N, C-alpha and C positions, 0 to 999 in steps of 0.2 A: 532501553530508555535513552532518548536522545539528549544531547547537551541542551537543546532548547527547552525541554521539559524541566530539567534541573535548574537552568538559569531563570526560567519563568516562575517556577515555584519560589526560588530564592528572592526574586525581585518582588513578587507578590507579598511574601512574608516581610521583606524590608519595608515595603509600602505600608503595611499594617502597623509596623512599629513606628514608622515616620508619622503616620496619621495619628496614632495614639499619643506620640510625643507632642505633636502640634496641638492636639486637643487639650493635653495636660497643661501646656504652657500658655495656651490661648493664642498661639501663632497660627492664624488662618492660612498663611501662605505655605507653611510646612505641612499643615493638615491637607491642603489641596494637592500639594506635590505627592504626598503619600497616597492619596486616592488615585492620582494619575499613574504612579508607579504600580499600584495594584492592578489597574486596568491593563497596563502594558504587560505586566507579568502574566496575567491571565491569558491575554492574547498570545503571548509567546508559548505558554504552556499548551494552549489549544493547537497551535501550529505544530508543536512537537508531537502531540497526540495524533494529528493527521499524518505526519511523516511516519510515525510508528505503524499506524494502520495501513498505510500504503506499502510500507516495507513488508508487513505481514502478508498482505494480499499478493504481492509479487512473489513471495516465497511459496505460497500455496499454488500459484499458477506454475511456477518453476517445478515444483514437486509433481504436480499433476502431469505436466508435459514429460517429465522423466519417467513416470509410471507408464504413460501411454507408449513411450518409446520402448521401454522394456517389454511391454506386452506384445507390441508389433514385432519386435526383434525375436522374441521367443517363439511366436506363432510361425514366423517365416523359417526359423531354424528347425522347429519340430515338424512342420508340414510343408516342405518345399514344393511338392507336386501340387498340392491343393492351392498353394500361392500362385504357382505358374499358371494353372488352369484358370484361376480367378483373374489374373492379369490379362490373359489372352481373351477371356470373355468380356472384360471391361474394354479392352482395345477394340474388339469387334463391335460392341455396342456404340462406342464413340465414333468409330469409322462409319457406321451406318446412319448415324444421326445427321451427318452432313450431306448425305446423298439426296438428290432431288428425286421425287417420285412423279413419274409421268403417267 
């Protein structure tokens, strides 16, 4: 949970209290400021949620890349001859792709 989510929730709650106090005392300015603080707090909380979601997505991508790296590394270590033959075949195919056919 980011600081933005905590601060946004606190500001939203403070805005509700301020709005309630303004409504109780009949002070329209305080009531309006409370509504503004609620809106700003909600926006800040939503921004924090977006940051959290992006961070989680980046962690998933990072873990997936690490898993793929581990798989490729273990494949090469367990089957070095198969890997060498595959690399040679791929090089041969790439080399022949650029040749002109007359």
